[in-house]
C-alpha positions in Angstrom: -20.6 5.0 41.8 -18.1 7.8 41.6 -15.3 5.5 42.9 -16.2 2.9 40.2 -16.2 5.4 37.5 -13.0 6.9 38.7 -11.4 3.5 38.7 -12.5 2.7 35.2 -11.8 6.2 33.7 -8.6 7.1 35.5 -7.1 3.5 35.8 -7.0 3.7 39.6 -8.8 4.8 42.7 -8.7 8.6 42.8 -12.1 9.7 44.0 -11.1 10.3 47.6 -8.2 11.2 49.8 -7.3 7.6 50.6 -5.3 5.3 48.4 -7.8 2.5 48.3 -11.3 2.3 46.9 -12.9 4.2 49.8 -14.4 7.6 49.9 -15.2 8.1 53.6 -17.2 11.3 53.1 -19.9 9.2 51.2 -20.1 6.9 54.2 -20.4 9.8 56.6 -23.1 11.3 54.3 -25.0 8.0 54.1 -24.9 7.8 57.9 -26.2 11.3 58.2 -29.0 10.6 55.7 -30.1 7.4 57.6 -29.9 9.0 61.0 -31.9 12.1 59.9 -34.5 10.2 58.0 -35.2 7.8 60.8 -35.4 10.6 63.3 -37.7 12.6 61.1 -39.9 9.7 60.1 -40.3 8.9 63.8 -41.2 12.4 64.8 -43.0 14.1 61.9 -46.1 11.9 61.5 -47.2 13.7 58.3 -48.3 12.8 54.9 -45.6 10.8 53.2 -45.2 13.4 50.4 -44.8 16.2 52.9 -42.3 14.1 55.0 -40.3 13.4 51.8 -40.1 17.0 50.8 -39.0 18.0 54.4 -36.4 15.3 54.4 -35.2 16.3 50.9 -34.7 19.9 52.0 -33.0 19.1 55.3 -30.7 16.4 53.8 -29.8 18.5 50.8 -28.8 21.4 53.1 -26.8 19.2 55.4 -25.0 17.3 52.6 -24.2 20.6 50.9 -22.7 22.0 54.1 -20.7 18.7 54.4 -19.5 19.0 50.9 -18.4 22.6 51.3 -16.6 21.9 54.6 -15.0 18.8 53.2 -13.6 20.6 50.2 -12.1 23.3 52.4 -10.6 20.8 54.8 -9.1 18.6 52.1 -7.6 21.7 50.5 -6.1 23.0 53.8 -4.9 19.6 55.2 -3.7 17.9 52.0 -3.2 20.8 49.7 -5.4 19.1 47.1 -8.5 20.1 45.2 -10.7 17.1 44.2 -13.6 19.1 42.8 -14.2 22.7 41.6 -17.7 23.8 40.7 -16.8 27.3 39.4 -17.4 26.2 35.8 -21.0 25.2 36.6 -24.0 27.5 36.8 -25.3 28.4 40.3 -22.0 27.6 42.0 -21.3 29.2 45.4 -17.5 29.3 45.5 -15.4 26.4 44.6 -17.0 23.6 46.6 -20.7 24.2 46.5 -23.1 24.2 43.5 -26.9 24.4 43.8 -27.3 21.9 40.9 -25.0 19.4 42.6 -26.9 19.9 45.8 -30.1 19.0 44.1 -28.5 15.8 42.8 -27.4 15.0 46.4 -31.0 15.6 47.6 -32.5 13.4 44.8 -29.9 10.7 45.4 -30.7 10.8 49.1 -34.4 10.2 48.5 -33.5 7.2 46.2 -31.1 6.0 48.9 -33.7 6.2 51.7 -36.6 4.7 49.9 -35.1 2.2 47.5 -31.4 1.4 48.1 -31.3 1.3 51.9 -34.1 -1.3 52.2 -32.4 -3.5 49.6 -29.0 -3.1 51.2 -30.3 -3.9 54.7 -31.3 -7.3 53.4 -28.0 -7.9 51.7 -25.9 -6.7 54.6 -27.4 -9.2 57.0 -26.1 -12.0 54.7 -22.5 -10.9 54.7 -20.3 -13.2 56.9 -18.6 -11.5 59.8 -15.1 -12.5 58.6 -15.8 -10.5 55.4 -16.8 -7.4 57.4 -13.8 -7.7 59.6 -11.4 -8.1 56.6 -12.9 -5.0 54.9 -12.6 -3.1 58.1 -9.0 -4.1 58.6 -8.2 -3.1 55.0 -9.9 0.3 55.5 -7.9 0.9 58.7 -4.6 0.0 56.9 -5.5 2.4 54.1 -6.2 5.2 56.6 -2.9 4.6 58.4 -0.9 4.4 55.1 -2.5 7.6 53.9 -1.7 9.5 57.1 1.9 8.2 57.0 2.5 9.1 53.4 0.6 12.3 53.1 1.6 13.9 56.4 5.3 13.0 56.2 
C-alpha cells in the first residue's frame, strides 16, 4: 500500500531503498508475521481471542524492533532517512513510535486472518514463469542498487 501511494503521490517508487517497486522490509516483516503466527497457533492451544492478543503483542514488538533497526541501518549504510517519527506523539527516537507500532500490530492481525488466506489461494494460480520473471527483476534491482549506491 505504501509503495502504491508513494508511486502515485511522488511520481515514482520512493518508499524503499531499492529503485524498483519493492520494499524488502515489508516482505521480511510479512515472513516474520507468518512464521510466528503459525508457530504460536500450533503451540498455544488457547481461546482464539487470547491467541490473537498474544500474537498481536509479540508481532507488534518484533515489527517495532525491525522498524527501529532498519531505520538505523538505512541511515548508516545509505546515509538516508526514509521516516522520522519525532513529530508524532509517543515517539521513541527517530524510528519508533508507539502509535505506528499499534498500526503494525493491527495490520498484522488483518494480514494473518484475512489477507493471507486470500493471498494463499491467489498465489497458487500464478504461473511459474511470472514468479521467475518477478524474481529476476527483483535481483536485478538489488544489484543495480548496490552498484549505484555503494560506488
